[in-house]
C-alpha positions in Angstrom: 0.0 0.0 0.0 3.0 2.3 0.6 3.8 2.4 -3.1 0.3 3.3 -4.0 0.5 6.4 -2.0 3.9 7.3 -3.2 2.7 6.9 -6.8 -0.2 9.1 -6.2 2.1 11.7 -4.7 4.5 11.5 -7.7 1.5 11.8 -10.1 0.4 15.0 -8.4 3.9 16.4 -8.4 4.4 15.6 -12.0 1.2 17.2 -13.1 2.4 20.5 -11.6 6.0 20.1 -12.7 7.1 23.0 -15.1 10.8 22.1 -15.4 11.5 20.8 -19.0 14.9 19.4 -17.9 13.4 17.3 -15.1 10.7 16.1 -17.4 13.1 15.1 -20.2 15.2 13.2 -17.5 12.2 11.4 -16.2 11.3 10.4 -19.8 14.8 9.2 -20.4 14.7 7.1 -17.1 11.3 5.6 -18.1 12.5 4.7 -21.7 15.6 3.2 -20.3 13.8 1.0 -18.0 11.5 -0.1 -20.8 14.3 -1.1 -23.2 16.6 -2.6 -20.6 19.6 -0.8 -22.1 22.5 0.4 -20.1 21.5 3.8 -18.7 24.9 5.1 -19.6 24.0 5.2 -23.3 20.9 7.2 -22.6 22.8 10.1 -21.0 23.6 13.3 -22.8 27.2 14.1 -23.6 27.0 16.8 -20.8 25.7 14.3 -18.2 28.5 11.8 -19.2 31.1 14.5 -18.8 29.8 15.2 -15.3 29.9 11.6 -14.3 33.4 11.4 -15.6 34.5 14.5 -13.8 33.0 12.9 -10.6 35.0 9.7 -11.1 38.1 11.7 -11.7 37.6 13.6 -8.4 37.1 10.4 -6.5 40.2 9.0 -8.0 42.2 12.1 -7.0 40.9 11.9 -3.5 38.8 15.2 -3.9 35.9 14.0 -1.9 34.1 14.9 1.4 33.1 12.1 3.6 29.3 11.6 4.1 29.5 12.3 7.8 31.1 15.6 7.3 28.4 16.6 4.8 25.7 15.5 7.2 27.4 17.7 10.0 27.6 20.7 7.6 24.0 20.6 6.6 22.7 19.6 10.1 21.5 16.1 9.0 
């Protein structure tokens, strides 16, 4: 039953959504799930570049531990 309430909440949110980028991303997620393709191939070049930058940062040790982020933002 929990998923039913969540789905209804998402439907309500989606009907009010006015952000083309988010809508395009959600369509991409939906289509990639339906086709069972590797999600990497569905990303834009800009998104792939962002993932690759993040991986380089991790490899170089340019990361902040999760517990420090939580403390910084009071979580």
